[in-house]
N, C-alpha and C positions, 0 to 999 in steps of 0.2 A: 539739308534737312535740318530743321530746327526743333528741338525738344524742350519742353516746359521745365522750369527747374523743379527740383524734387520736393521742394517744400509745397507742392501744389495740393497735397492732399493729407497734410499732417495736423488736422483739425481734430483734436481729441475731445473738445467740449461739445460736439454735436454740430448740427447744421440747422438750427432754427432760423425760420424765415428765408430758408433757401430750398428751392426745388430743383431736382436734378431730372433733366430730359434723358430717357434712355435711349433716344433715337440717336445713333452716332453720325457725326458730321466730319467733313475733311477740315481740319484746322492746320493754319500754316505756322502757328505758335501758341503755345499755352500760357496764359497769364498766370504768373506766380501767386500761389496762395499764401496768405500771411496769417499767422496765429493771431487771434484777437487778444491784445493784451488786457490786463486787468485794469478797469475803470478808463479805458480808452479805446475809441472806435477807429478803425482804419478805413479810410475812404479810398476809392479807387484812384491809383497813380495817374492814370490817363486823364481822368476828370479833373485833376488838380493843375493840369497845364493851363498856363495863361495864353492869351490870343498869339502874342508875340513868339512864344515857344512853339506853338502848333504851326505858325507860319513858317518859322525856321526849319522845322522838321519837314514840312511839305517842300520847301526849297531844296533841302539836302537829298530829299527823295527824287525830285525831278532832276536835279543835277546828276545824280547817280544813274539814273535811267538813260538820261542823254548822253553822259559819258561813255557808258557801255555801248550804246548805239553807234557813237562816233567811232569807237574802237573796232567795232565789227566792220562798218562801213569802210574804213581806212584800210583795214586788213584784206577786205575783199577787193578793193581797188588796186592794192599793191601786188597781190597775187605772188609771182615768183620773182619780184624784183628786189626783195630784201635779202640780206644775208641769214636772216633768221630762216627763211624758206629753204636757203641754200643747205643749212646744216641738217634741216628735217629730212630732205632728199637723201642724205647720206646714211639714213637709218634703214634703208632698204625696205620701206613700208610703202605698198602700193595705195593708191587712192581707194580701191575696193576694200582693202584691209582697214584703212583708216574710218571708212563709213561703217564697217561691221563693228569696230571698236567703239564708235560713237553710239550706235544703236544698243550695243551691249550696256554701256554706261547708263544711258537714260532707262533702259529696261530694269536694271538693277535699282536704279533710284526709285522708280514707281513701285518695284516690288517691296522694298524695305519701307515704303511709306504706307503699306497696306495695314500694318498693325495701328497706325494713328487713326484709322476709320473705325476701328473696333474699341480701342481703349479710351478715346476722348469723346466727350459729348457735351451739350449745352447745359449751363447751369445758370439759373437766375437768381441773383443776389438780392439781399433784403432792400436795397436801393433801387431795384428795378433793373439793373444792368444786367445783360446777358454776356457771360464769358465762356471760354473753352476750358473746361476741367477734365481731369483724368477721374473716371469712375471706377476706382478701385474698390473691391469689397473689403480690403483690409490695408492699413498703412504700410504693413510690411512688404508689400508687392513694390514699393519704390526701389528698394535696395537692389534686387536682382535686376529690375527693369533698367534703371539707369547705369548699373554696371555693364550689362549687356550693350546698351546704346553706346556707352563710352568706347568699348571696344570696336563696335561695328562702324561707329561714325567718325571716330578720332584715331585711336591707337592703330588699328589694321590699315585705314588708308594711309596714316603717316607712314607706316613701314612700306606700303606698295609704292607711294609716291617717291619715298627715298631710293627704294631699289630700283625703280624705273628711270629715274633721272640720273642714278649711278651708272646704269647701263647706257642711257644716252650720252654721257660725258665720255665713257670709256670707249664707246664705238666711234665717236667722233675723234677723239684723241688717236685711237689706233689707226683709224683710215687715213688721217692726215699725216701720221707719221710714216706709213707705208708708202703713201703717194710721194712724199718727200724723197724717200729712198730710191723709188723708181725714177723719179725726175733727176736725180744727182747722177744716175747712170746713163743718162741720154747724152746725145751729142753736145758740143759746146755751143753750136748755133742756136739751140733752143733754150739756153740759159736765161735769157731775159724773160721770155714768156712764162717759163716755169717758175721764175722768181715771183712774178706777179701773181700766178695762181696759188703758190704757197702762201703769199700774203693774205689772199681772200680766205684760205682755209684757216689761217691762224686767227684772223680776226673772228670769223665766225665760231671757231673753238672757243675762244675767250669769251665772246658774247653769249655763248651757249651755257658755259660754266656759270657766268654771273647771273644770267637769268635764272637758272635752276636753283641756285643758292637763294636768291630773293624770293622765288616763289615757295619754296619749302619753309623759308624763314617767315613769310606772311601768313602761311597756313598755321604754323605753330603758334604765331603771335596772337592770330584772331580767335583760335579755338581752345587754346591752352586755359586761359581764365575761366571759360565757360564750364568746361568738364571738371576741372579742379575744384571750382566752386560748388558744382552739383555733388561731387563725390564727398567733400567735406560736409556739405549740408545733409546728406544722406545719413551720415553717421553721426548726426547732431553735434558736431564739433563747434559749428558756428553759433554765436549767441543770438536770441532772438530780440534784436533791436531795430530801430528805424534805420540805422545805417545799413544794416544787412538787407533790408527791404529795398532802399534806394540802389544799393550796390547790385543787387539781383536784377533789377530792371535794366540797369546799364550793361551788366555782363551778358544778359540775355540777348542783346542786341549786337554783341561783338562779332559772332560768327558771320553775321550779313556783311561785315566790313570785308571779308575775305573775297567777295565779289565786287565790293564797291571800290576796292583799291586797284582792280585791274587796269583801269584807264591811266592811273598814276604810274603804274609799273611799266605799262606799254609806252607811255610818253618818255618815260626816262631813258628806255633802251631804244627808242626811235630816234635815229639821227636827224632825219628829215624834218620831224616834228619839232625838235630841240632848235635846230638851225632856223626854222621858220619863226619860232617864238623869239629867238634872239634878233632876227632881222627885223620883226615887227617893232621892237622896242628901239633898234637903233634907226630904222627908217620907217616911221609910223605912217607916211604918206605914199609910200611906195609897195606895191605888192610883191611878195617874195616869189621866186621862182624855184620850185622844188625839183630836185633831179633824184632819181632812185638809182643807187649804186649797188 
């Protein structure tokens, strides 16, 4: 869920030439509102894009969608053949429980998106452009609103993600150690088989820990600048300059990278894809043979 930057309704000089449509609509993101500086008119940031820049943005968008689609397709084909699926099965979560958790997650997402339908509406600017703006009766509403959003969207999810991944790592670590103790008490004839099984658990455990750290770090890296900027802007700590305007537009789009980098994270932790990539560079005219271990 992406929320507009807090500067979106801090116009204290009035809204001459602009009309606000009271009909609420669903908006995926709110465009940042910039105070009109003295003797200087601000134009729409997006209308200032050149053709080459727009083409680049669309290419990045298509690559992001295609990358995430490839990740989902690859994950669906691999099913239970990867070590990542092995450590998930060690969490004692049934398929039915997993589906319930998915439904609950999506349900909460839609529930917390309902205020967007009420708060935001269409506003027509003096240049004829229609943008999505927050229709606050008073500018003071931004501080409690963005503080609440910061806790609901960033701080609380960060705590939940950290706790859940800590439980995941501890569960895998405990089960692998307990299994190793049981194997060590078996007959000598099963030593070779038990050694191989312990190696599989060890690799899955290490991979789970690394993957968890990367996921949490990516979440913090993508969302921290957004909410830190909003909090500082709420309390009027940041100066009203062009640099703040362009920085706001860039920082607003950083949370989307949290989903865009999923294909990159997946490819880094996928041994089969890494081997296929290396093989394609060493033997460009020979198709690689992938084996799932």
